[in-house]
VEXLOPA-96062 format. One record per residue (C-alpha): residue in three letters; x, y, z; residue number from 1. Coordinates in nm, 4 decimals. Layout:
BEGIN
<node><aa>ALA</aa><xx>X</xx><yy>Y</yy><zz>Z</zz><i>NUM</i></node>
...
This chain:
BEGIN
<node><aa>MET</aa><xx>-0.0498</xx><yy>-0.0057</yy><zz>0.0484</zz><i>1</i></node>
<node><aa>PHE</aa><xx>0.1453</xx><yy>0.3459</yy><zz>-0.0685</zz><i>2</i></node>
<node><aa>ILE</aa><xx>0.1007</xx><yy>0.6000</yy><zz>0.1918</zz><i>3</i></node>
<node><aa>VAL</aa><xx>0.2134</xx><yy>0.8872</yy><zz>-0.0236</zz><i>4</i></node>
<node><aa>GLU</aa><xx>0.1781</xx><yy>0.8925</yy><zz>-0.3481</zz><i>5</i></node>
<node><aa>VAL</aa><xx>0.3391</xx><yy>1.2584</yy><zz>-0.5841</zz><i>6</i></node>
<node><aa>LYS</aa><xx>0.1873</xx><yy>1.3299</yy><zz>-0.8851</zz><i>7</i></node>
<node><aa>ASN</aa><xx>0.3569</xx><yy>1.5673</yy><zz>-1.1599</zz><i>8</i></node>
<node><aa>ALA</aa><xx>0.4990</xx><yy>1.8093</yy><zz>-0.8703</zz><i>9</i></node>
<node><aa>THR</aa><xx>0.6219</xx><yy>2.1562</yy><zz>-0.9923</zz><i>10</i></node>
<node><aa>LYS</aa><xx>0.7503</xx><yy>2.4314</yy><zz>-0.7529</zz><i>11</i></node>
<node><aa>LYS</aa><xx>0.8439</xx><yy>2.6765</yy><zz>-0.8790</zz><i>12</i></node>
<node><aa>PHE</aa><xx>1.0009</xx><yy>2.9992</yy><zz>-0.7070</zz><i>13</i></node>
<node><aa>LYS</aa><xx>1.0098</xx><yy>3.2737</yy><zz>-0.9419</zz><i>14</i></node>
<node><aa>GLU</aa><xx>1.2436</xx><yy>3.1964</yy><zz>-1.2226</zz><i>15</i></node>
<node><aa>THR</aa><xx>1.4066</xx><yy>2.8640</yy><zz>-0.9799</zz><i>16</i></node>
<node><aa>THR</aa><xx>1.2760</xx><yy>2.5340</yy><zz>-1.0096</zz><i>17</i></node>
<node><aa>ALA</aa><xx>1.2450</xx><yy>2.3131</yy><zz>-0.7314</zz><i>18</i></node>
<node><aa>LEU</aa><xx>1.0734</xx><yy>2.0479</yy><zz>-0.7783</zz><i>19</i></node>
<node><aa>SER</aa><xx>1.0183</xx><yy>1.9299</yy><zz>-1.1690</zz><i>20</i></node>
<node><aa>ASP</aa><xx>0.7333</xx><yy>1.7049</yy><zz>-1.2736</zz><i>21</i></node>
<node><aa>VAL</aa><xx>0.7759</xx><yy>1.4985</yy><zz>-0.9743</zz><i>22</i></node>
<node><aa>THR</aa><xx>0.6135</xx><yy>1.1470</yy><zz>-0.9852</zz><i>23</i></node>
<node><aa>VAL</aa><xx>0.6418</xx><yy>0.9359</yy><zz>-0.7001</zz><i>24</i></node>
<node><aa>SER</aa><xx>0.4684</xx><yy>0.6853</yy><zz>-0.4852</zz><i>25</i></node>
<node><aa>PHE</aa><xx>0.6748</xx><yy>0.5329</yy><zz>-0.1215</zz><i>26</i></node>
<node><aa>GLU</aa><xx>0.5366</xx><yy>0.2535</yy><zz>0.0460</zz><i>27</i></node>
<node><aa>GLU</aa><xx>0.3495</xx><yy>0.1964</yy><zz>0.3954</zz><i>28</i></node>
<node><aa>GLY</aa><xx>0.6522</xx><yy>0.1223</yy><zz>0.6601</zz><i>29</i></node>
<node><aa>LYS</aa><xx>0.9609</xx><yy>0.1341</yy><zz>0.5085</zz><i>30</i></node>
<node><aa>ILE</aa><xx>1.2265</xx><yy>0.3450</yy><zz>0.5188</zz><i>31</i></node>
<node><aa>HIS</aa><xx>1.2830</xx><yy>0.5626</yy><zz>0.2486</zz><i>32</i></node>
<node><aa>GLY</aa><xx>1.5775</xx><yy>0.7546</yy><zz>0.1801</zz><i>33</i></node>
<node><aa>LEU</aa><xx>1.6658</xx><yy>1.1160</yy><zz>-0.0285</zz><i>34</i></node>
<node><aa>ILE</aa><xx>1.9630</xx><yy>1.1664</yy><zz>-0.1788</zz><i>35</i></node>
<node><aa>GLY</aa><xx>2.1251</xx><yy>1.4557</yy><zz>-0.3475</zz><i>36</i></node>
<node><aa>ARG</aa><xx>2.3037</xx><yy>1.8026</yy><zz>-0.3067</zz><i>37</i></node>
<node><aa>ASN</aa><xx>2.2502</xx><yy>2.1171</yy><zz>-0.0824</zz><i>38</i></node>
<node><aa>GLY</aa><xx>1.9608</xx><yy>2.2707</yy><zz>-0.3666</zz><i>39</i></node>
<node><aa>SER</aa><xx>1.8751</xx><yy>1.9902</yy><zz>-0.5200</zz><i>40</i></node>
<node><aa>GLY</aa><xx>1.4960</xx><yy>1.9146</yy><zz>-0.3958</zz><i>41</i></node>
<node><aa>LYS</aa><xx>1.4865</xx><yy>1.7283</yy><zz>-0.0986</zz><i>42</i></node>
<node><aa>THR</aa><xx>1.3596</xx><yy>1.9399</yy><zz>0.1713</zz><i>43</i></node>
<node><aa>VAL</aa><xx>1.1402</xx><yy>2.1176</yy><zz>-0.1051</zz><i>44</i></node>
<node><aa>LEU</aa><xx>0.9863</xx><yy>1.7830</yy><zz>-0.1754</zz><i>45</i></node>
<node><aa>ILE</aa><xx>0.9334</xx><yy>1.6824</yy><zz>0.2273</zz><i>46</i></node>
<node><aa>LYS</aa><xx>0.7716</xx><yy>2.0305</yy><zz>0.2999</zz><i>47</i></node>
<node><aa>SER</aa><xx>0.5475</xx><yy>2.0015</yy><zz>0.0388</zz><i>48</i></node>
<node><aa>ILE</aa><xx>0.4568</xx><yy>1.6444</yy><zz>0.2030</zz><i>49</i></node>
<node><aa>CYS</aa><xx>0.4092</xx><yy>1.7794</yy><zz>0.4987</zz><i>50</i></node>
<node><aa>GLY</aa><xx>0.1931</xx><yy>2.0566</yy><zz>0.3882</zz><i>51</i></node>
<node><aa>LEU</aa><xx>0.4627</xx><yy>2.2763</yy><zz>0.4663</zz><i>52</i></node>
<node><aa>MET</aa><xx>0.4906</xx><yy>2.4465</yy><zz>0.1280</zz><i>53</i></node>
<node><aa>HIS</aa><xx>0.2957</xx><yy>2.4403</yy><zz>-0.1590</zz><i>54</i></node>
<node><aa>LEU</aa><xx>0.2639</xx><yy>2.3491</yy><zz>-0.5135</zz><i>55</i></node>
<node><aa>THR</aa><xx>0.2584</xx><yy>2.5078</yy><zz>-0.8074</zz><i>56</i></node>
<node><aa>GLU</aa><xx>0.1365</xx><yy>2.2084</yy><zz>-0.9872</zz><i>57</i></node>
<node><aa>GLY</aa><xx>0.0261</xx><yy>1.8926</yy><zz>-0.9425</zz><i>58</i></node>
<node><aa>GLU</aa><xx>-0.1193</xx><yy>1.6964</yy><zz>-0.6619</zz><i>59</i></node>
<node><aa>ILE</aa><xx>0.0542</xx><yy>1.5320</yy><zz>-0.3319</zz><i>60</i></node>
<node><aa>LEU</aa><xx>-0.1911</xx><yy>1.2277</yy><zz>-0.1736</zz><i>61</i></node>
<node><aa>VAL</aa><xx>-0.1144</xx><yy>1.1388</yy><zz>0.1748</zz><i>62</i></node>
<node><aa>ARG</aa><xx>-0.3053</xx><yy>0.8041</yy><zz>0.3043</zz><i>63</i></node>
<node><aa>GLY</aa><xx>-0.5177</xx><yy>0.8948</yy><zz>-0.0258</zz><i>64</i></node>
<node><aa>GLN</aa><xx>-0.6223</xx><yy>1.2242</yy><zz>0.0850</zz><i>65</i></node>
<node><aa>ARG</aa><xx>-0.4587</xx><yy>1.5051</yy><zz>-0.0969</zz><i>66</i></node>
<node><aa>VAL</aa><xx>-0.3062</xx><yy>1.7576</yy><zz>0.1021</zz><i>67</i></node>
<node><aa>GLY</aa><xx>-0.3760</xx><yy>2.1442</yy><zz>0.0560</zz><i>68</i></node>
<node><aa>LYS</aa><xx>-0.7383</xx><yy>2.0492</yy><zz>-0.0572</zz><i>69</i></node>
<node><aa>ASP</aa><xx>-0.8679</xx><yy>1.7130</yy><zz>0.1309</zz><i>70</i></node>
<node><aa>ILE</aa><xx>-0.6478</xx><yy>1.8465</yy><zz>0.4224</zz><i>71</i></node>
<node><aa>ASP</aa><xx>-0.3931</xx><yy>2.1348</yy><zz>0.5410</zz><i>72</i></node>
<node><aa>VAL</aa><xx>-0.1160</xx><yy>1.8924</yy><zz>0.7074</zz><i>73</i></node>
<node><aa>PRO</aa><xx>-0.1170</xx><yy>1.5133</yy><zz>0.7150</zz><i>74</i></node>
<node><aa>PRO</aa><xx>-0.2237</xx><yy>1.3508</yy><zz>1.0664</zz><i>75</i></node>
<node><aa>ASN</aa><xx>0.0144</xx><yy>1.1433</yy><zz>1.2444</zz><i>76</i></node>
<node><aa>ILE</aa><xx>0.3367</xx><yy>1.2588</yy><zz>1.1217</zz><i>77</i></node>
<node><aa>GLY</aa><xx>0.6503</xx><yy>1.3664</yy><zz>1.3105</zz><i>78</i></node>
<node><aa>ILE</aa><xx>0.9348</xx><yy>1.6008</yy><zz>1.1378</zz><i>79</i></node>
<node><aa>VAL</aa><xx>1.2946</xx><yy>1.6595</yy><zz>1.1610</zz><i>80</i></node>
<node><aa>ILE</aa><xx>1.3502</xx><yy>1.9838</yy><zz>0.9139</zz><i>81</i></node>
<node><aa>GLU</aa><xx>1.6191</xx><yy>2.2656</yy><zz>0.8671</zz><i>82</i></node>
<node><aa>ASN</aa><xx>1.7548</xx><yy>2.4176</yy><zz>1.2544</zz><i>83</i></node>
<node><aa>PRO</aa><xx>1.4927</xx><yy>2.2752</yy><zz>1.4908</zz><i>84</i></node>
<node><aa>GLY</aa><xx>1.4026</xx><yy>2.6239</yy><zz>1.7059</zz><i>85</i></node>
<node><aa>PHE</aa><xx>1.4121</xx><yy>2.5614</yy><zz>2.0881</zz><i>86</i></node>
<node><aa>LEU</aa><xx>1.3023</xx><yy>2.8501</yy><zz>2.3519</zz><i>87</i></node>
<node><aa>PRO</aa><xx>1.7165</xx><yy>2.8135</yy><zz>2.4523</zz><i>88</i></node>
<node><aa>SER</aa><xx>1.6288</xx><yy>2.9565</yy><zz>2.8288</zz><i>89</i></node>
<node><aa>TYR</aa><xx>1.4170</xx><yy>2.6578</yy><zz>2.9293</zz><i>90</i></node>
<node><aa>SER</aa><xx>1.5637</xx><yy>2.2662</yy><zz>2.9560</zz><i>91</i></node>
<node><aa>GLY</aa><xx>1.5122</xx><yy>2.0076</yy><zz>2.6815</zz><i>92</i></node>
<node><aa>MET</aa><xx>1.1928</xx><yy>1.8500</yy><zz>2.9031</zz><i>93</i></node>
<node><aa>LYS</aa><xx>1.0084</xx><yy>2.1894</yy><zz>2.9266</zz><i>94</i></node>
<node><aa>ASN</aa><xx>1.0509</xx><yy>2.2446</yy><zz>2.6092</zz><i>95</i></node>
<node><aa>LEU</aa><xx>0.8819</xx><yy>1.9251</yy><zz>2.5264</zz><i>96</i></node>
<node><aa>MET</aa><xx>0.5846</xx><yy>2.0134</yy><zz>2.7536</zz><i>97</i></node>
<node><aa>TYR</aa><xx>0.5227</xx><yy>2.3131</yy><zz>2.6200</zz><i>98</i></node>
<node><aa>LEU</aa><xx>0.5112</xx><yy>2.2094</yy><zz>2.2866</zz><i>99</i></node>
<node><aa>ALA</aa><xx>0.2895</xx><yy>1.9110</yy><zz>2.3359</zz><i>100</i></node>
<node><aa>LYS</aa><xx>0.0918</xx><yy>2.0881</yy><zz>2.5490</zz><i>101</i></node>
<node><aa>ILE</aa><xx>-0.0335</xx><yy>2.2987</yy><zz>2.2047</zz><i>102</i></node>
<node><aa>ARG</aa><xx>-0.2373</xx><yy>1.9444</yy><zz>2.1199</zz><i>103</i></node>
<node><aa>ASN</aa><xx>-0.2635</xx><yy>1.7757</yy><zz>2.4285</zz><i>104</i></node>
<node><aa>THR</aa><xx>-0.1653</xx><yy>1.4750</yy><zz>2.3108</zz><i>105</i></node>
<node><aa>VAL</aa><xx>0.0709</xx><yy>1.3414</yy><zz>2.4950</zz><i>106</i></node>
<node><aa>ASP</aa><xx>0.1513</xx><yy>1.3396</yy><zz>2.9366</zz><i>107</i></node>
<node><aa>ARG</aa><xx>0.4829</xx><yy>1.3983</yy><zz>3.0860</zz><i>108</i></node>
<node><aa>GLU</aa><xx>0.5627</xx><yy>1.0311</yy><zz>3.1311</zz><i>109</i></node>
<node><aa>GLN</aa><xx>0.5705</xx><yy>1.0068</yy><zz>2.7286</zz><i>110</i></node>
<node><aa>VAL</aa><xx>0.7189</xx><yy>1.3156</yy><zz>2.6201</zz><i>111</i></node>
<node><aa>ALA</aa><xx>1.0060</xx><yy>1.1592</yy><zz>2.9321</zz><i>112</i></node>
<node><aa>LYS</aa><xx>1.0302</xx><yy>0.8352</yy><zz>2.7383</zz><i>113</i></node>
<node><aa>SER</aa><xx>1.0602</xx><yy>1.0203</yy><zz>2.3966</zz><i>114</i></node>
<node><aa>MET</aa><xx>1.3851</xx><yy>1.2155</yy><zz>2.5255</zz><i>115</i></node>
<node><aa>ALA</aa><xx>1.5195</xx><yy>0.8606</yy><zz>2.6698</zz><i>116</i></node>
<node><aa>PHE</aa><xx>1.4674</xx><yy>0.6754</yy><zz>2.3249</zz><i>117</i></node>
<node><aa>VAL</aa><xx>1.7401</xx><yy>0.9483</yy><zz>2.2082</zz><i>118</i></node>
<node><aa>GLY</aa><xx>1.9760</xx><yy>0.9249</yy><zz>2.4389</zz><i>119</i></node>
<node><aa>LEU</aa><xx>1.9053</xx><yy>1.2727</yy><zz>2.6665</zz><i>120</i></node>
<node><aa>ASP</aa><xx>1.8283</xx><yy>1.2927</yy><zz>3.0236</zz><i>121</i></node>
<node><aa>PRO</aa><xx>1.4885</xx><yy>1.3978</yy><zz>3.0544</zz><i>122</i></node>
<node><aa>LYS</aa><xx>1.5367</xx><yy>1.4758</yy><zz>3.4634</zz><i>123</i></node>
<node><aa>SER</aa><xx>1.8452</xx><yy>1.7201</yy><zz>3.3361</zz><i>124</i></node>
<node><aa>LYS</aa><xx>1.7567</xx><yy>2.0962</yy><zz>3.4170</zz><i>125</i></node>
<node><aa>LYS</aa><xx>1.9775</xx><yy>2.2614</yy><zz>3.1308</zz><i>126</i></node>
<node><aa>HIS</aa><xx>1.9320</xx><yy>2.4899</yy><zz>2.9100</zz><i>127</i></node>
<node><aa>VAL</aa><xx>1.8930</xx><yy>2.3961</yy><zz>2.5281</zz><i>128</i></node>
<node><aa>ALA</aa><xx>2.1151</xx><yy>2.7252</yy><zz>2.5350</zz><i>129</i></node>
<node><aa>LYS</aa><xx>2.3794</xx><yy>2.4797</yy><zz>2.6547</zz><i>130</i></node>
<node><aa>TYR</aa><xx>2.3265</xx><yy>2.1874</yy><zz>2.4955</zz><i>131</i></node>
<node><aa>SER</aa><xx>2.6108</xx><yy>2.0782</yy><zz>2.1290</zz><i>132</i></node>
<node><aa>MET</aa><xx>2.4619</xx><yy>2.0709</yy><zz>1.7903</zz><i>133</i></node>
<node><aa>GLY</aa><xx>2.3700</xx><yy>1.6491</yy><zz>1.8658</zz><i>134</i></node>
<node><aa>MET</aa><xx>2.2295</xx><yy>1.7528</yy><zz>2.1831</zz><i>135</i></node>
<node><aa>ARG</aa><xx>1.9632</xx><yy>2.0143</yy><zz>2.0009</zz><i>136</i></node>
<node><aa>GLN</aa><xx>1.9138</xx><yy>1.6926</yy><zz>1.6878</zz><i>137</i></node>
<node><aa>ARG</aa><xx>1.8457</xx><yy>1.4788</yy><zz>1.9983</zz><i>138</i></node>
<node><aa>LEU</aa><xx>1.5854</xx><yy>1.6687</yy><zz>2.1368</zz><i>139</i></node>
<node><aa>ALA</aa><xx>1.4082</xx><yy>1.7300</yy><zz>1.7781</zz><i>140</i></node>
<node><aa>ILE</aa><xx>1.4644</xx><yy>1.3689</yy><zz>1.6922</zz><i>141</i></node>
<node><aa>ALA</aa><xx>1.2093</xx><yy>1.3015</yy><zz>2.0600</zz><i>142</i></node>
<node><aa>GLN</aa><xx>0.9829</xx><yy>1.5942</yy><zz>1.9755</zz><i>143</i></node>
<node><aa>ALA</aa><xx>0.9066</xx><yy>1.4523</yy><zz>1.6356</zz><i>144</i></node>
<node><aa>VAL</aa><xx>0.7818</xx><yy>1.0466</yy><zz>1.8186</zz><i>145</i></node>
<node><aa>MET</aa><xx>0.7001</xx><yy>1.1969</yy><zz>2.1456</zz><i>146</i></node>
<node><aa>GLU</aa><xx>0.3385</xx><yy>1.2188</yy><zz>1.9688</zz><i>147</i></node>
<node><aa>ASP</aa><xx>0.3819</xx><yy>0.8465</yy><zz>1.8463</zz><i>148</i></node>
<node><aa>PRO</aa><xx>0.3061</xx><yy>0.9214</yy><zz>1.4217</zz><i>149</i></node>
<node><aa>ASP</aa><xx>0.3000</xx><yy>0.6817</yy><zz>1.1887</zz><i>150</i></node>
<node><aa>LEU</aa><xx>0.5019</xx><yy>0.8849</yy><zz>0.9349</zz><i>151</i></node>
<node><aa>LEU</aa><xx>0.8787</xx><yy>1.0176</yy><zz>0.9818</zz><i>152</i></node>
<node><aa>PHE</aa><xx>1.0182</xx><yy>1.2924</yy><zz>0.8265</zz><i>153</i></node>
<node><aa>LEU</aa><xx>1.3851</xx><yy>1.2831</yy><zz>0.8966</zz><i>154</i></node>
<node><aa>ASP</aa><xx>1.5822</xx><yy>1.5578</yy><zz>0.7426</zz><i>155</i></node>
<node><aa>GLU</aa><xx>1.9399</xx><yy>1.5692</yy><zz>0.8369</zz><i>156</i></node>
<node><aa>PRO</aa><xx>1.8944</xx><yy>1.3048</yy><zz>1.1424</zz><i>157</i></node>
<node><aa>MET</aa><xx>2.2269</xx><yy>1.2595</yy><zz>1.1978</zz><i>158</i></node>
<node><aa>ASN</aa><xx>2.3991</xx><yy>1.6538</yy><zz>1.1790</zz><i>159</i></node>
<node><aa>GLY</aa><xx>2.6289</xx><yy>1.7292</yy><zz>1.4718</zz><i>160</i></node>
<node><aa>LEU</aa><xx>2.6138</xx><yy>1.3780</yy><zz>1.6493</zz><i>161</i></node>
<node><aa>ASP</aa><xx>2.9414</xx><yy>1.1962</yy><zz>1.6801</zz><i>162</i></node>
<node><aa>ASN</aa><xx>3.0038</xx><yy>0.8066</yy><zz>1.5626</zz><i>163</i></node>
<node><aa>GLN</aa><xx>2.8552</xx><yy>0.6741</yy><zz>1.9220</zz><i>164</i></node>
<node><aa>GLY</aa><xx>2.5562</xx><yy>0.9422</yy><zz>1.8895</zz><i>165</i></node>
<node><aa>VAL</aa><xx>2.5011</xx><yy>0.8302</yy><zz>1.5071</zz><i>166</i></node>
<node><aa>LYS</aa><xx>2.5459</xx><yy>0.4510</yy><zz>1.5723</zz><i>167</i></node>
<node><aa>GLU</aa><xx>2.2095</xx><yy>0.5338</yy><zz>1.8966</zz><i>168</i></node>
<node><aa>ILE</aa><xx>2.0006</xx><yy>0.7314</yy><zz>1.6359</zz><i>169</i></node>
<node><aa>ARG</aa><xx>2.0343</xx><yy>0.4694</yy><zz>1.3933</zz><i>170</i></node>
<node><aa>GLU</aa><xx>1.9445</xx><yy>0.1969</yy><zz>1.5795</zz><i>171</i></node>
<node><aa>ALA</aa><xx>1.6587</xx><yy>0.4564</yy><zz>1.7262</zz><i>172</i></node>
<node><aa>ILE</aa><xx>1.5273</xx><yy>0.4368</yy><zz>1.3617</zz><i>173</i></node>
<node><aa>GLN</aa><xx>1.5274</xx><yy>0.0662</yy><zz>1.2732</zz><i>174</i></node>
<node><aa>THR</aa><xx>1.3197</xx><yy>0.0331</yy><zz>1.6621</zz><i>175</i></node>
<node><aa>LEU</aa><xx>1.0995</xx><yy>0.2331</yy><zz>1.4783</zz><i>176</i></node>
<node><aa>LYS</aa><xx>1.0948</xx><yy>0.0593</yy><zz>1.1881</zz><i>177</i></node>
<node><aa>ALA</aa><xx>0.9831</xx><yy>-0.2159</yy><zz>1.3537</zz><i>178</i></node>
<node><aa>GLN</aa><xx>0.7291</xx><yy>-0.0806</yy><zz>1.5091</zz><i>179</i></node>
<node><aa>GLY</aa><xx>0.5350</xx><yy>-0.0045</yy><zz>1.1489</zz><i>180</i></node>
<node><aa>LYS</aa><xx>0.6303</xx><yy>0.2918</yy><zz>1.1262</zz><i>181</i></node>
<node><aa>THR</aa><xx>0.7000</xx><yy>0.4945</yy><zz>0.7674</zz><i>182</i></node>
<node><aa>ILE</aa><xx>0.9985</xx><yy>0.7317</yy><zz>0.7843</zz><i>183</i></node>
<node><aa>PHE</aa><xx>1.1997</xx><yy>0.9239</yy><zz>0.5079</zz><i>184</i></node>
<node><aa>LEU</aa><xx>1.4817</xx><yy>0.9990</yy><zz>0.5603</zz><i>185</i></node>
<node><aa>ALA</aa><xx>1.7664</xx><yy>1.2796</yy><zz>0.3442</zz><i>186</i></node>
<node><aa>SER</aa><xx>2.1029</xx><yy>1.2329</yy><zz>0.4247</zz><i>187</i></node>
<node><aa>HIS</aa><xx>2.4123</xx><yy>1.3278</yy><zz>0.2745</zz><i>188</i></node>
<node><aa>ASN</aa><xx>2.5594</xx><yy>1.0566</yy><zz>0.3843</zz><i>189</i></node>
<node><aa>ALA</aa><xx>2.5890</xx><yy>0.6993</yy><zz>0.2086</zz><i>190</i></node>
<node><aa>GLU</aa><xx>2.6387</xx><yy>0.5035</yy><zz>0.5131</zz><i>191</i></node>
<node><aa>ASP</aa><xx>2.3237</xx><yy>0.5876</yy><zz>0.6671</zz><i>192</i></node>
<node><aa>ILE</aa><xx>2.1172</xx><yy>0.5452</yy><zz>0.3611</zz><i>193</i></node>
<node><aa>ASP</aa><xx>2.2799</xx><yy>0.2516</yy><zz>0.2717</zz><i>194</i></node>
<node><aa>ILE</aa><xx>2.2215</xx><yy>0.0831</yy><zz>0.6557</zz><i>195</i></node>
<node><aa>LEU</aa><xx>1.9112</xx><yy>0.2417</yy><zz>0.7452</zz><i>196</i></node>
<node><aa>CYS</aa><xx>1.7093</xx><yy>0.2627</yy><zz>0.3603</zz><i>197</i></node>
<node><aa>ASP</aa><xx>1.4803</xx><yy>0.0229</yy><zz>0.1919</zz><i>198</i></node>
<node><aa>THR</aa><xx>1.4589</xx><yy>0.2275</yy><zz>-0.0873</zz><i>199</i></node>
<node><aa>VAL</aa><xx>1.6403</xx><yy>0.5630</yy><zz>-0.2617</zz><i>200</i></node>
<node><aa>HIS</aa><xx>1.5804</xx><yy>0.8308</yy><zz>-0.4657</zz><i>201</i></node>
<node><aa>GLU</aa><xx>1.8117</xx><yy>1.0372</yy><zz>-0.5650</zz><i>202</i></node>
<node><aa>MET</aa><xx>1.7110</xx><yy>1.4081</yy><zz>-0.6542</zz><i>203</i></node>
<node><aa>ASP</aa><xx>1.9012</xx><yy>1.6384</yy><zz>-0.8557</zz><i>204</i></node>
<node><aa>ALA</aa><xx>1.7981</xx><yy>2.0496</yy><zz>-0.9984</zz><i>205</i></node>
<node><aa>GLY</aa><xx>1.4624</xx><yy>1.9199</yy><zz>-0.8344</zz><i>206</i></node>
<node><aa>VAL</aa><xx>1.4064</xx><yy>1.6105</yy><zz>-1.0930</zz><i>207</i></node>
<node><aa>ILE</aa><xx>1.3784</xx><yy>1.2542</yy><zz>-0.9348</zz><i>208</i></node>
<node><aa>ARG</aa><xx>1.5370</xx><yy>0.8860</yy><zz>-1.0127</zz><i>209</i></node>
<node><aa>GLN</aa><xx>1.4895</xx><yy>0.5955</yy><zz>-0.8067</zz><i>210</i></node>
<node><aa>VAL</aa><xx>1.8479</xx><yy>0.4595</yy><zz>-0.7413</zz><i>211</i></node>
<node><aa>ARG</aa><xx>1.7629</xx><yy>0.1609</yy><zz>-0.5020</zz><i>212</i></node>
<node><aa>PRO</aa><xx>1.3879</xx><yy>-0.0058</yy><zz>-0.5261</zz><i>213</i></node>
């Protein structure tokens, strides 16, 4: 079953074409790798699937619903994209609790579990301003998974992580897949893609091609 279907998707910014007639489908329950240089269209595609950006032409269906028409933002998704924005004078736990209260679907225990899942101490009072880049990235992943979404979009999730951190987050991603989640992984790291992904698509100048089925 296809959980995401992209049909003739084009996205233009004035004279620049970020997506050029992209048609591709992604199966449920797999890890789908997206590779390509900066500016290739990876992030624009992810943002468009998530409803954070509107297409110039074409359509995107998530679970059979048209993004931007039937639904504004697909339900039950988690996103790690670009630089995560957190309140610097709050601890990691306080940041996530603040965000959790917006939709009020998870309690303190679930938030603490999501932090522990990515290797952060939920009891730490350390302000996010004093977090390393890798710790901020872990916190962003914790935020993405805390509401137990079945569809995850991870754009360069290993940024700022040391070798041990990369190993731990790879294991976390594999655990999420084992739970039946569908994961989109955009990464510059060929090893991450090789180890984790069931399918691989490459983007270049807004055009997509399948590298590995």
